[in-house]
C-alpha positions as CSV (number, residue, x, y, z in Angstrom):
1,M,1.3,0.9,-6.9
2,H,1.4,4.1,-5.1
3,A,3.6,3.3,-2.1
4,Q,3.6,-0.5,-1.6
5,S,2.4,-3.8,-3.1
6,V,-1.3,-3.1,-2.5
7,E,-4.1,-1.5,-4.5
8,P,-4.0,2.2,-4.9
9,V,-4.8,4.2,-1.8
10,L,-4.0,7.9,-2.3
11,P,-6.5,10.5,-3.1
12,A,-5.2,12.4,-5.9
13,V,-5.6,15.5,-8.3
14,V,-4.8,14.3,-11.7
15,V,-4.2,16.3,-14.9
16,T,-3.9,13.9,-17.9
17,A,-2.9,14.5,-21.5
18,G,-5.4,13.7,-24.2
19,D,-9.1,12.8,-24.0
20,Q,-9.4,9.3,-25.3
21,R,-13.2,8.6,-24.5
22,D,-13.8,8.1,-28.2
23,T,-11.9,4.8,-27.8
24,G,-14.4,3.6,-25.1
25,Y,-14.0,0.5,-23.0
26,N,-14.3,-2.0,-25.8
27,A,-11.2,-3.0,-27.7
28,R,-12.0,-4.9,-30.9
29,A,-8.8,-6.4,-32.0
30,T,-5.2,-7.3,-30.9
31,S,-2.1,-7.8,-32.8
32,T,-0.4,-9.6,-29.8
33,A,-2.4,-12.8,-29.3
34,T,-1.6,-14.2,-32.8
35,R,1.1,-11.7,-33.9
36,T,-1.4,-10.6,-36.6
37,D,-4.2,-8.1,-36.5
38,T,-7.0,-10.2,-35.5
39,P,-10.5,-9.3,-34.0
40,L,-10.8,-10.5,-30.3
41,R,-14.0,-12.3,-31.6
42,D,-11.9,-14.5,-33.9
43,T,-9.2,-15.3,-31.3
44,P,-9.9,-18.6,-29.6
45,Q,-8.7,-17.5,-26.1
46,S,-10.0,-15.6,-23.1
47,I,-8.6,-12.1,-23.4
48,S,-9.4,-8.8,-21.7
49,V,-8.1,-5.4,-22.8
50,V,-8.1,-2.5,-20.4
51,T,-8.3,0.5,-22.6
52,A,-6.9,4.1,-22.2
53,A,-10.4,5.4,-21.6
54,E,-11.2,3.0,-18.8
55,M,-7.7,3.6,-17.2
56,R,-8.3,7.3,-17.1
57,D,-11.8,7.0,-15.9
58,R,-10.7,4.9,-12.9
59,S,-7.5,6.9,-12.5
60,V,-5.3,3.9,-13.0
61,Q,-1.6,4.2,-12.7
62,N,-0.2,0.8,-12.3
63,I,-0.8,-2.9,-13.4
64,A,-2.7,-4.0,-10.3
65,E,-5.0,-1.1,-10.6
66,A,-5.5,-1.7,-14.3
67,V,-6.7,-5.4,-14.0
68,R,-8.6,-4.9,-10.8
69,Y,-12.0,-5.3,-12.7
70,V,-10.6,-8.2,-15.0
71,P,-12.3,-11.5,-14.2
72,G,-10.0,-14.3,-13.1
73,V,-6.9,-12.2,-12.3
74,S,-5.6,-11.1,-8.9
75,F,-2.3,-10.1,-7.4
76,A,-0.3,-11.6,-4.6
77,Q,1.7,-9.4,-2.2
78,G,5.1,-10.0,-3.9
79,E,7.0,-9.1,-0.6
80,G,6.5,-5.4,-1.2
81,N,9.1,-5.3,-4.0
82,R,7.5,-6.8,-7.1
83,E,4.3,-7.5,-8.9
84,T,3.0,-11.1,-8.7
85,P,-0.2,-11.8,-10.7
86,I,-2.3,-14.9,-10.2
87,I,-4.1,-16.2,-13.3
88,R,-6.2,-19.2,-13.3
89,G,-4.5,-20.3,-10.0
90,I,-1.0,-19.9,-11.3
91,S,1.3,-17.2,-9.8
92,S,4.2,-15.7,-11.7
93,T,6.6,-12.9,-11.4
94,G,7.9,-13.1,-15.0
95,D,5.0,-13.4,-17.3
96,F,5.0,-9.7,-18.2
97,F,5.5,-8.4,-21.8
98,I,5.5,-5.0,-23.5
99,D,4.6,-4.7,-27.1
100,G,4.8,-8.5,-27.3
101,I,8.4,-8.7,-26.1
102,R,9.4,-10.3,-22.7
103,D,9.8,-8.0,-19.8
104,D,10.2,-10.5,-17.0
105,V,12.3,-8.6,-14.3
106,Q,10.8,-8.0,-10.9
107,Y,9.6,-4.5,-10.3
108,Y,6.5,-2.3,-10.2
109,R,5.5,-1.1,-13.7
110,D,4.0,2.4,-14.1
111,L,1.6,3.2,-16.8
112,Y,2.6,6.8,-17.7
113,N,3.8,5.5,-21.2
114,I,1.0,2.9,-21.8
115,E,-1.9,3.0,-24.1
116,A,-3.7,-0.3,-23.0
117,V,-3.1,-3.4,-21.0
118,E,-3.9,-6.8,-22.4
119,V,-4.6,-9.9,-20.1
120,F,-4.3,-13.2,-21.8
121,R,-5.7,-16.2,-19.8
122,G,-4.4,-19.7,-20.3
123,P,-1.1,-21.1,-21.6
124,N,0.2,-19.2,-24.7
125,A,3.7,-20.4,-25.2
126,M,3.2,-20.9,-29.0
127,I,3.4,-17.0,-29.3
128,F,5.3,-16.0,-26.2
129,G,7.7,-18.9,-25.4
130,R,8.6,-20.2,-22.1
131,G,6.4,-19.4,-19.1
132,A,3.1,-17.9,-20.0
133,T,1.6,-20.9,-18.0
134,G,-1.6,-19.4,-16.4
135,G,-1.6,-16.5,-18.6
136,L,0.2,-13.3,-19.0
137,I,0.0,-9.4,-19.0
138,N,1.1,-7.4,-22.0
139,R,1.4,-3.6,-22.1
140,I,0.9,-1.5,-25.4
141,G,3.3,1.4,-25.3
142,K,2.6,4.9,-26.4
143,Q,4.4,5.6,-29.8
144,A,5.0,8.8,-31.7
145,N,2.3,9.5,-34.3
146,W,1.2,12.3,-36.6
147,Q,-1.5,13.8,-34.3
148,P,0.0,16.7,-32.3
149,L,-0.6,16.5,-28.5
150,Y,0.6,18.6,-25.5
151,G,-0.3,17.3,-22.1
152,A,0.7,17.4,-18.6
153,S,-0.5,15.8,-15.3
154,L,-0.2,16.9,-11.6
155,T,-1.3,14.6,-8.8
156,L,-1.9,15.9,-5.3
157,G,-3.6,13.8,-2.6
158,S,-3.8,12.6,1.0
159,H,-0.8,10.7,2.5
160,D,1.3,13.4,1.0
161,N,0.7,12.0,-2.6
162,R,2.4,14.0,-5.3
163,R,2.8,13.0,-8.9
164,V,3.5,14.8,-12.2
165,T,3.4,13.4,-15.8
166,A,3.8,14.8,-19.2
167,D,2.9,13.6,-22.7
168,I,4.1,15.6,-25.8
169,N,3.8,14.3,-29.3
170,Q,5.0,16.4,-32.2
171,P,5.0,15.6,-35.9
172,I,8.3,16.8,-37.5
173,N,7.2,16.5,-41.1
174,D,5.2,14.0,-43.1
175,V,7.6,11.2,-42.6
176,A,8.8,11.6,-38.9
177,A,7.3,12.3,-35.4
178,V,8.5,12.3,-31.9
179,R,6.9,11.7,-28.6
180,I,8.1,12.2,-25.0
181,T,6.3,10.8,-22.0
182,G,7.5,11.2,-18.5
183,M,6.5,11.0,-14.8
184,Y,7.7,11.9,-11.3
185,E,6.0,10.7,-8.1
186,N,6.8,11.2,-4.4
187,S,4.2,9.8,-2.0
188,D,3.5,8.3,1.4
189,S,0.9,5.8,2.3
190,Y,-1.9,4.8,4.7
191,R,0.7,2.2,5.9
192,D,2.9,3.7,8.6
193,G,6.4,4.7,7.2
194,V,5.7,3.5,3.7
195,T,6.9,5.9,1.1
196,L,7.4,5.9,-2.7
197,E,9.6,7.9,-5.1
198,R,9.8,7.0,-8.7
199,S,10.5,8.7,-12.1
200,G,10.4,7.8,-15.7
201,I,11.0,9.2,-19.2
202,N,10.4,7.6,-22.5
203,P,11.1,9.4,-25.7
204,T,10.0,7.6,-29.0
205,L,10.6,8.3,-32.7
206,S,8.5,7.2,-35.7
207,W,9.7,7.3,-39.3
208,R,8.0,6.5,-42.5
209,P,10.6,6.3,-45.2
210,S,7.9,5.2,-47.6
211,S,4.1,4.6,-47.4
212,K,4.7,0.8,-46.8
213,T,7.4,1.1,-44.2
214,L,7.4,2.2,-40.5
215,V,10.3,2.4,-38.3
216,T,10.1,3.2,-34.7
217,A,12.5,3.5,-31.8
218,G,12.4,4.3,-28.2
219,Y,14.3,4.5,-25.0
220,E,13.0,4.4,-21.4
221,H,14.7,5.2,-18.2
222,F,12.8,4.3,-15.1
223,K,13.6,4.5,-11.4
224,D,11.6,3.3,-8.4
225,D,12.4,3.6,-4.8
226,R,10.0,2.6,-2.0
227,I,9.6,0.8,1.2
228,A,9.0,-2.9,1.1
229,D,5.8,-3.6,3.0
230,R,5.1,-7.1,3.9
231,G,1.9,-6.4,5.9
232,I,0.8,-8.0,9.1
233,S,1.0,-11.4,10.6
234,S,-1.7,-14.0,11.6
235,Y,-3.0,-15.7,14.8
236,R,-5.0,-19.0,15.0
237,G,-6.1,-19.0,11.3
238,A,-6.9,-15.3,10.8
239,P,-5.0,-12.0,10.3
240,V,-4.1,-10.4,13.5
241,G,-6.5,-7.8,15.0
242,T,-4.6,-4.5,14.4
243,D,-5.0,-1.2,12.8
244,R,-4.6,-1.4,9.0
245,S,-2.0,1.2,9.2
246,T,0.3,-0.8,11.6
247,F,3.7,-1.7,10.1
248,F,5.3,-4.9,11.3
249,G,9.1,-4.8,11.5
250,N,11.1,-1.8,10.5
251,A,9.9,0.5,7.7
252,K,13.1,2.6,7.7
253,G,15.1,-0.7,7.5
254,S,13.1,-1.9,4.5
255,P,14.2,0.1,1.3
256,T,13.8,-1.4,-2.1
257,G,14.8,0.2,-5.4
258,T,15.1,-0.6,-9.0
259,E,16.7,1.2,-11.9
260,L,15.8,0.1,-15.5
261,D,17.1,1.3,-18.8
262,A,15.5,-0.1,-22.1
263,V,16.0,0.5,-25.7
264,S,13.5,-0.7,-28.3
265,A,13.3,-0.6,-32.1
266,S,11.0,-2.1,-34.7
267,I,10.7,-2.0,-38.6
268,E,7.7,-3.1,-40.5
269,H,7.4,-3.3,-44.2
270,Q,4.6,-4.4,-46.5
271,F,5.7,-5.6,-50.0
272,D,3.7,-5.0,-53.1
273,N,2.4,-8.5,-53.1
274,G,1.0,-8.0,-49.5
275,L,3.7,-9.9,-47.6
276,V,4.6,-8.2,-44.3
277,L,8.0,-8.4,-42.8
278,R,8.4,-7.3,-39.2
279,N,11.4,-7.0,-36.9
280,R,11.4,-6.0,-33.2
281,T,14.3,-5.8,-30.8
282,R,14.4,-4.8,-27.2
283,W,17.5,-4.4,-24.9
284,S,17.1,-3.7,-21.2
285,T,19.2,-3.6,-18.1
286,Q,18.0,-3.6,-14.6
287,D,19.7,-3.3,-11.1
288,K,17.6,-4.0,-8.1
289,F,18.2,-4.1,-4.4
290,Y,15.6,-4.9,-1.8
291,Q,15.8,-5.2,2.0
292,N,13.1,-6.2,4.4
293,V,12.6,-6.3,8.2
294,F,9.4,-8.3,8.3
295,P,7.0,-10.3,10.5
296,G,6.9,-14.1,11.1
297,A,4.7,-16.1,13.3
298,V,2.9,-14.9,16.5
299,N,3.7,-17.1,19.6
300,A,1.0,-19.5,21.0
301,A,-0.1,-17.0,23.6
302,G,-0.8,-14.2,21.0
303,T,1.5,-11.7,22.7
304,R,4.6,-11.6,20.7
305,V,5.7,-11.8,17.0
306,A,8.8,-12.9,15.3
307,I,10.8,-10.3,13.2
308,S,13.4,-11.4,10.6
309,A,15.5,-9.6,7.9
310,Y,17.4,-10.1,4.7
311,N,18.4,-8.2,1.7
312,N,18.9,-9.2,-1.9
313,A,20.8,-7.6,-4.9
314,T,19.8,-8.6,-8.5
315,S,21.0,-7.5,-11.9
316,R,19.9,-8.5,-15.3
317,D,20.7,-7.7,-18.9
318,S,18.3,-8.9,-21.5
319,L,18.3,-8.7,-25.3
320,F,15.5,-10.1,-27.5
321,N,14.9,-10.0,-31.2
322,Q,11.8,-11.1,-33.0
323,T,11.4,-11.5,-36.8
324,D,7.9,-12.3,-38.2
325,V,6.8,-12.8,-41.9
326,I,3.0,-12.7,-42.4
327,A,1.5,-13.7,-45.8
328,D,-2.2,-13.6,-46.7
329,F,-3.2,-15.9,-49.5
330,Q,-5.8,-18.3,-50.8
331,T,-5.8,-22.1,-51.8
332,G,-8.9,-23.0,-53.4
333,P,-11.8,-22.0,-51.3
334,V,-9.6,-21.6,-48.2
335,R,-8.1,-18.3,-47.0
336,H,-4.8,-18.4,-45.0
337,K,-3.0,-15.9,-42.9
338,L,0.3,-17.6,-42.3
339,L,2.9,-16.4,-39.8
340,V,6.4,-17.7,-39.8
341,G,8.7,-16.3,-37.1
342,M,12.0,-16.6,-35.2
343,E,13.0,-15.3,-31.8
344,L,16.5,-15.0,-30.3
345,G,17.4,-13.9,-26.8
346,K,19.8,-13.8,-24.1
347,Q,19.7,-12.9,-20.5
348,D,22.6,-12.5,-17.9
349,T,21.5,-12.5,-14.2
350,T,23.2,-12.2,-10.9
351,N,21.8,-12.6,-7.5
352,F,23.4,-12.0,-4.1
353,R,21.5,-12.3,-0.8
354,K,22.4,-11.8,2.7
355,T,20.7,-12.6,6.1
356,G,20.0,-10.0,8.8
357,Y,21.5,-10.7,12.2
358,F,20.2,-8.9,15.2
359,P,22.3,-8.3,18.4
360,G,23.4,-11.7,20.0
361,N,24.0,-13.0,16.5
362,V,20.4,-14.2,16.1
363,T,18.4,-14.2,12.9
364,S,15.1,-13.5,14.5
365,V,13.8,-11.5,17.5
366,N,10.4,-11.4,19.2
367,V,8.6,-8.2,19.8
368,P,5.3,-7.3,21.5
369,L,2.3,-7.9,19.2
370,S,0.9,-4.6,20.6
371,D,3.8,-2.7,19.2
372,P,5.3,-5.0,16.4
373,T,8.1,-2.8,15.4
374,T,11.9,-2.8,16.1
375,N,14.7,-0.4,15.8
376,L,17.4,-2.9,16.9
377,P,20.6,-2.7,14.6
378,V,20.8,-5.3,11.9
379,T,24.0,-6.6,10.4
380,Y,23.7,-8.2,7.0
381,R,25.9,-11.1,5.8
382,Q,25.7,-14.3,4.0
383,S,24.4,-17.4,5.8
384,A,25.1,-20.9,4.8
385,S,22.0,-21.0,2.4
386,D,22.1,-17.6,0.9
387,A,22.3,-17.2,-2.8
388,D,25.3,-16.0,-4.6
389,N,25.0,-17.0,-8.2
390,S,24.9,-15.9,-11.8
391,S,23.3,-17.4,-14.8
392,K,23.4,-17.1,-18.6
393,S,20.4,-18.1,-20.5
394,T,19.8,-18.1,-24.3
395,V,16.7,-18.9,-26.3
396,S,16.5,-19.9,-30.1
397,A,12.9,-20.3,-31.2
398,L,11.0,-21.0,-34.5
399,Y,7.3,-20.8,-34.8
400,V,4.7,-21.2,-37.6
401,Q,1.0,-20.5,-37.4
402,D,-1.8,-20.6,-39.8
403,Q,-5.2,-18.9,-39.4
404,L,-7.6,-20.6,-41.9
405,E,-10.9,-19.3,-43.0
406,L,-12.5,-22.5,-44.3
407,T,-15.9,-20.9,-44.8
408,P,-17.4,-17.5,-43.6
409,Q,-18.6,-19.5,-40.6
410,F,-15.8,-21.9,-39.8
411,F,-12.2,-21.0,-38.9
412,V,-9.2,-22.9,-37.6
413,I,-6.0,-21.6,-36.1
414,G,-3.1,-23.8,-35.6
415,G,0.5,-23.2,-34.5
416,L,3.7,-24.9,-33.2
417,R,6.7,-23.3,-31.5
418,Y,10.0,-24.9,-31.0
419,D,12.3,-23.3,-28.3
420,R,15.8,-24.4,-27.4
421,F,16.2,-22.8,-24.0
422,E,19.6,-23.2,-22.4
423,V,20.7,-22.0,-19.0
424,D,24.3,-22.0,-17.6
425,F,24.0,-21.5,-13.9
426,R,27.0,-20.9,-11.5
427,N,27.0,-21.1,-7.8
428,N,29.6,-18.4,-6.9
429,R,30.0,-19.8,-3.3
430,N,31.4,-23.1,-4.3
431,G,32.3,-22.7,-8.0
432,Q,29.7,-25.4,-9.0
433,T,28.2,-25.0,-12.5
434,I,25.0,-26.5,-13.8
435,N,23.7,-26.6,-17.4
436,A,20.2,-27.2,-18.4
437,D,19.2,-27.5,-22.1
438,D,15.5,-27.7,-22.8
439,H,13.9,-28.4,-26.1
440,L,10.4,-27.3,-25.9
441,M,7.5,-27.9,-28.4
442,S,4.5,-25.8,-27.7
443,P,1.4,-26.4,-29.9
444,R,-1.8,-24.4,-30.0
445,V,-5.0,-25.5,-31.9
446,G,-8.3,-23.4,-32.0
447,V,-11.6,-23.9,-33.8
448,I,-14.0,-21.1,-34.3
449,Y,-17.5,-21.3,-35.4
450,K,-19.6,-18.2,-36.2
451,P,-23.3,-18.9,-36.4
452,V,-23.9,-15.1,-37.1
453,P,-21.1,-12.5,-38.0
454,A,-21.3,-10.9,-34.6
455,A,-20.7,-14.0,-32.5
456,S,-18.3,-16.9,-32.2
457,I,-18.1,-20.2,-30.5
458,Y,-14.6,-21.6,-29.9
459,A,-12.6,-24.4,-28.6
460,N,-8.9,-24.3,-27.8
461,Y,-6.0,-26.5,-26.7
462,S,-2.6,-25.3,-25.8
463,I,0.5,-26.4,-23.9
464,A,3.3,-24.3,-22.2
465,Y,6.3,-25.1,-20.2
466,Q,8.2,-23.7,-17.2
467,P,11.8,-24.8,-17.2
468,R,13.4,-25.7,-13.9
469,A,15.3,-22.5,-13.9
470,G,12.1,-20.9,-13.0
471,D,10.5,-17.5,-13.5
472,Q,13.6,-15.7,-12.6
473,L,16.1,-18.1,-13.9
474,S,17.7,-18.8,-10.5
475,S,16.0,-22.0,-9.4
476,L,18.4,-24.6,-10.8
477,S,19.9,-27.1,-8.5
478,V,21.8,-30.4,-8.8
479,T,18.7,-32.2,-7.8
480,N,16.3,-30.6,-10.4
481,A,18.6,-29.7,-13.3
482,T,18.0,-33.0,-15.2
483,L,14.2,-33.0,-14.6
484,K,11.7,-32.3,-17.4
485,P,10.2,-28.8,-17.3
486,E,6.8,-28.3,-15.6
487,K,4.1,-28.7,-18.3
488,F,0.8,-26.8,-18.4
489,K,-2.0,-28.2,-20.6
490,N,-5.2,-26.1,-21.1
491,Y,-8.5,-27.1,-22.5
492,E,-10.9,-24.3,-23.2
493,V,-14.4,-23.7,-24.8
494,G,-16.1,-20.3,-25.0
495,V,-18.4,-17.8,-26.7
496,K,-17.8,-14.2,-27.7
497,W,-20.5,-11.9,-28.9
498,D,-20.5,-8.4,-30.1
499,M,-23.9,-7.6,-28.7
500,A,-23.9,-4.1,-30.0
501,S,-21.7,-1.7,-32.1
502,N,-19.6,-1.1,-29.0
503,L,-20.4,-3.8,-26.5
504,T,-18.7,-7.2,-26.2
505,G,-19.5,-10.1,-23.9
506,S,-17.5,-13.3,-23.4
507,L,-17.8,-16.6,-21.7
508,A,-15.0,-19.2,-21.1
509,L,-14.9,-22.6,-19.5
510,Y,-11.6,-24.1,-18.9
511,Q,-9.4,-26.8,-17.3
512,L,-5.7,-26.2,-16.8
513,D,-3.5,-29.2,-15.7
514,R,0.0,-28.7,-14.3
515,T,2.1,-31.8,-14.7
516,N,5.8,-32.8,-14.2
517,V,5.4,-31.4,-10.6
518,I,7.8,-32.8,-7.9
519,V,5.7,-34.7,-5.5
520,L,6.3,-37.3,-2.7
521,D,6.7,-40.9,-3.9
522,P,3.6,-42.7,-2.5
523,T,5.4,-45.9,-2.1
524,D,8.0,-44.4,0.3
525,P,6.8,-44.6,3.9
526,T,9.6,-42.3,5.0
527,N,8.2,-39.3,2.8
528,T,11.7,-38.5,1.6
529,R,11.7,-39.8,-2.1
530,T,10.2,-37.7,-4.7
531,M,9.0,-38.1,-8.4
532,L,7.3,-36.3,-11.1
533,A,3.6,-36.5,-11.4
534,D,0.3,-34.6,-12.1
535,G,0.4,-31.9,-9.5
536,Q,-2.3,-29.3,-9.9
537,R,-5.6,-28.7,-11.6
538,S,-7.6,-25.4,-12.1
539,K,-11.1,-25.6,-13.5
540,G,-13.3,-22.5,-13.9
541,I,-15.7,-20.2,-15.7
542,E,-15.0,-16.6,-16.8
543,I,-17.6,-14.2,-17.8
544,G,-16.6,-10.7,-19.2
545,L,-18.4,-7.6,-20.3
546,A,-16.9,-4.3,-21.8
547,G,-18.2,-1.5,-23.9
548,N,-21.3,0.7,-24.0
549,L,-24.8,-0.5,-23.0
550,T,-26.1,2.8,-24.4
551,S,-24.3,5.8,-25.9
552,A,-24.1,7.3,-22.4
553,W,-23.4,4.0,-20.4
554,S,-20.0,2.5,-20.4
555,V,-19.3,-0.8,-18.5
556,S,-16.4,-3.1,-17.7
557,G,-16.1,-6.2,-15.5
558,G,-17.2,-9.8,-15.1
559,Y,-17.4,-13.0,-13.0
560,S,-15.1,-15.9,-12.5
561,Y,-15.3,-19.1,-10.6
562,V,-12.1,-21.0,-10.0
563,D,-11.6,-24.4,-8.5
564,A,-7.8,-24.9,-8.0
565,K,-6.5,-27.9,-6.1
566,M,-3.4,-30.1,-5.9
567,L,-3.6,-33.5,-7.4
568,A,-0.9,-35.2,-5.4
569,D,1.1,-35.0,-2.1
570,T,3.8,-32.5,-2.7
571,S,5.2,-32.5,0.9
572,A,4.4,-34.1,4.3
573,T,1.7,-31.4,5.0
574,I,0.5,-30.4,1.5
575,R,-1.7,-33.3,0.4
576,D,-3.7,-34.4,-2.6
577,G,-6.9,-32.3,-2.8
578,A,-5.2,-29.2,-1.0
579,E,-6.8,-25.9,-2.0
580,L,-4.5,-23.5,-3.6
581,G,-3.7,-20.2,-1.7
582,Q,-4.9,-16.8,-2.8
583,V,-7.4,-18.2,-5.3
584,P,-10.9,-17.1,-4.4
585,S,-13.7,-19.4,-5.6
586,H,-15.9,-16.5,-6.7
587,T,-15.1,-13.0,-7.9
588,F,-17.4,-10.4,-9.3
589,T,-16.5,-7.0,-10.6
590,L,-18.4,-4.3,-12.5
591,W,-17.4,-0.7,-13.3
592,N,-19.9,1.7,-14.7
593,R,-19.7,5.2,-16.1
594,Y,-22.9,7.0,-17.0
595,D,-23.0,10.4,-18.7
596,F,-26.1,12.3,-17.8
597,S,-25.4,15.1,-20.2
598,P,-22.5,16.4,-22.3
599,M,-21.1,18.0,-19.0
600,W,-21.9,15.6,-16.2
601,G,-21.3,12.0,-15.6
602,A,-20.9,9.5,-12.7
603,G,-19.3,6.2,-12.1
604,V,-19.8,3.2,-9.7
605,G,-17.8,0.2,-9.2
606,V,-18.4,-3.0,-7.2
607,I,-15.8,-5.7,-6.4
608,H,-16.9,-8.8,-4.6
609,R,-14.6,-11.6,-3.6
610,T,-15.2,-14.7,-1.6
611,K,-12.9,-16.0,1.1
612,M,-9.5,-17.5,0.3
613,L,-6.5,-19.0,1.9
614,A,-3.3,-16.9,2.3
615,S,-1.2,-19.9,1.2
616,T,-1.8,-23.4,-0.1
617,E,-3.8,-25.6,2.4
618,Q,-1.8,-27.8,4.7
619,V,-2.8,-30.5,7.3
620,A,-2.5,-29.7,11.0
621,T,0.5,-31.2,12.8
622,A,1.5,-31.5,16.4
623,S,3.8,-28.4,16.1
624,N,1.3,-26.5,13.9
625,A,-2.4,-26.6,15.1
626,Y,-3.3,-23.7,12.7
627,P,-1.6,-24.3,9.4
628,N,-4.1,-22.5,7.4
629,V,-4.9,-18.7,7.4
630,T,-8.2,-17.6,5.8
631,L,-8.6,-14.1,4.3
632,P,-12.4,-13.2,4.7
633,G,-14.4,-12.5,1.6
634,Y,-15.5,-8.8,1.1
635,T,-17.5,-6.4,-1.1
636,R,-15.9,-3.1,-2.0
637,V,-17.6,-0.2,-3.7
638,D,-15.9,2.6,-5.7
639,A,-17.5,5.8,-7.1
640,A,-16.7,8.7,-9.3
641,V,-18.2,12.0,-10.6
642,F,-17.1,13.5,-14.0
643,L,-17.3,17.1,-15.1
644,T,-16.5,18.1,-18.8
645,L,-15.6,21.7,-18.8
646,S,-14.5,22.0,-22.4
647,K,-13.2,19.9,-25.3
648,S,-9.7,19.9,-23.7
649,L,-10.5,20.3,-19.9
650,S,-12.4,18.0,-17.6
651,A,-12.5,17.2,-14.0
652,Q,-13.4,14.1,-11.8
653,L,-13.8,12.9,-8.2
654,N,-12.9,9.3,-7.6
655,V,-13.7,7.6,-4.3
656,E,-12.1,4.1,-3.7
657,N,-13.7,1.9,-0.9
658,L,-16.6,4.2,-0.6
659,F,-18.1,2.6,2.5
660,D,-14.6,2.2,4.2
661,K,-14.7,-1.6,4.3
662,K,-12.1,-3.3,6.3
663,Y,-10.7,-6.2,4.3
664,Y,-7.4,-8.0,3.3
665,I,-6.4,-7.6,-0.2
666,N,-3.5,-10.2,-0.6
667,A,-0.7,-12.1,1.0
668,N,2.8,-13.4,0.5
669,S,2.4,-16.2,3.1
670,N,0.5,-16.9,6.3
671,T,2.5,-14.4,8.2
672,N,2.7,-11.6,5.4
673,I,-0.8,-10.3,4.8
674,T,-1.6,-6.8,3.3
675,P,-4.7,-5.0,4.7
676,G,-6.9,-3.2,2.1
677,A,-6.8,0.6,1.8
678,P,-9.4,2.7,3.7
679,R,-11.8,5.1,2.0
680,T,-9.7,7.1,-0.6
681,F,-10.6,10.2,-2.4
682,R,-9.2,11.5,-5.7
683,V,-9.9,14.7,-7.5
684,S,-8.7,14.9,-11.1
685,L,-8.3,17.6,-13.6
686,N,-7.7,16.5,-17.2
687,A,-6.3,18.7,-19.8
688,A,-4.9,18.4,-23.3
689,F,-3.7,21.1,-25.8
């Protein structure tokens, strides 16, 4: 995101490389959901693909922007230092992948080197392994190819927005090609004191030693420095009344930065008998530091707000290797597409946290709510509970999947994955070591019936697990190390319909159950003993639409309904039936582009969301009369005008939040709430050579 963990806010002039409107808004297939090239219509799962054409038309530059019009997906605040999607009521900081390989470190991902963003809803551990519990987000990277392209981009806008990108693709000869994508951005924000500086470069090489073999390799260096913005506080169940630009805490004292290096390589070969062998490897290393001076609760009189501070340093080295063998064959009348694969991986992680102490050796100070900032000096040192740990995790996985065509109308897909996931965790403060060794069996079964070739009706059942080490491999403790992993079980039925040559609609109904959750023992009157039980259920409907209503009218969007609640008492204040935080019951989105002529076009987008809680619902207590904070619902309108000047040059004006609606986009807690951006203009010039 441009300068903090909110939706984009900066008017911009953008020059982008390559006109990809011929791909449209409608992706027809994916090679990620099943690890085989499969039409979306024949994949028994709710999937949305944000194409390059749509991202360009909406001037998308990051993940949250890309999925803004995808039904059933939202983003939490992430404390201003990371992306935190919420899919089907489940939040995660680690369910990110690139080209099907895990990319689970915490940072803000740029899209300068990305062709498309895929959103998979529902558990998908059979393909992706641990996590992938409510769903996941996969990016498709730009690779070198044999079509010459020379492009560059320049972004200038309000709030001192400055961004430049480049995309150069050059065939060397008939068997080799190189591509280099790069970007640099230096921007401010509508939020006081919030800044962003980031850069990235990603060269790739493609080599065809034979007509049936493709080798690719790439390297990315990415750096992101910004101010961690944790928004505003709340008072008596609602966000405090303040200007949306007001920073709570100390912006200058809240730097966050990440530096990422990643090397990827793949080789794919098709044998004469049709057998396909594919091997992919990704190595990455990340160093991250974040510090925040941020708001807490407002006092009972509504006059002062608490300010606290801490910082955290994290590093992670990751190495993953995947090998797939794909065979197409027939047994009698049944056609098979069989996948057999193996994944090996290891990750080394360190965490070191310090608490901020203000003058007087206190960890919190109160400042006037009318001026909720502080320039008091802060000293950082470890408190008794601050993390100083390291972990080494390894995964060894085997999986098999068969896609069976029983008749031209009836298909079955079934798969099973076995993971051995082991974590060695060390508390460096006391030398204590903990080992967790999980053996996970993740099945998926889907049935597809096609009454006509252009439509499918499907049913799907899948299971995924979240080991006790958590998203970021740092949650192990003596009390939870021996507990079974959390289990996520998904039941889903749906319909997919290619309504026209370039228009697809989808409908999914699902129930997602989260079990093996630590809850209070109902037989214990002291509320101190815990047990594992069914802890959460999400039920809902998702409707999607993408493609062209006519040759001139492109659309993308949908509707989602989610009912996400707790199924047991998980604490003294979070009880059975509690509503989950940051999950609106109803969301409607629709983006349109209409081309009036070969030269002129216009776009209109509508986002409607009903109210939601900032965090999971709690019961009131004597000490907390207002335990729940509601973020009001809103309707936001976006607009655009497009001008095609020539085959290689076009211009566009994007206006976000056209009617300057005041709203709240997301939160991290009841006292960390992000106001939505004001009306924002972008002027873009797109060129390719």
